[in-house]
N, C-alpha and C positions, 0 to 999 in steps of 0.2 A: 456497115461501111468498113472497108479495109484501110489499114494504116499504110503509110509510105513504106514501112519496114516489110509489110506483107507483099505489096505490089512492086516494090523496088523502083518506083517512079516518084519523083519529087512532085508533090501536089501543091506546095506553097513554100515560100521563104519569107522571112521577116528581116527588115533592115532597120536597125536601131542606132540612133546617134547618141554618143556618150562623150562627156568631157574627159574622162579618165579610162581609156580602153584597157590599159595594162592593169590598173587596179581592179577593174571589174572582172577581167579575165582571172586574176589570182583568186578573188573571192568566189567566183563561180566554180573554178576548178577545185578549190578547197571544199566546196559544198557538194561536190560529186557530179557536176555537170559533165556531159560527154563532149569533149573538145574535138573538133574536126581539124582546126589549124590554130596554132599559137599566134599571138599578135605579130604583125609585120607591117612594114610600110608598103602601101600600094600607090599607084599613080593618083588615086582619088582620096587617100588619107590612110591613117593607121587603122588596122582592122583585125578582127579575129572571127572565127566561125565556131559555132556550137550546134549540137543537135538536141531536139526535145525528145520526150518519151515516145512520140509517134514517129520519130525519125526525120522530122522536118528540120531544115537548117535555118539558123538565125545568124545574121551578120551584124556584128557590133563594130561601129566605126566612129571616128571623130567627125564632128560636123564640118561641113564645107565652110570656107571663108576664113 
């Protein structure tokens, strides 16, 4: 099976709710995670994006409500 990095096509994405998006971002970045976009406010909440070892994107955001 080829990875997203090899095919250049996103085959999945994960959306994860967190209470502390900024704190999680700083810990993940310090641990060497590949960041796609730093935390910022979106119409749906505060969020950031990272990429896993196979190139799939994960979205980390504050819960709704």
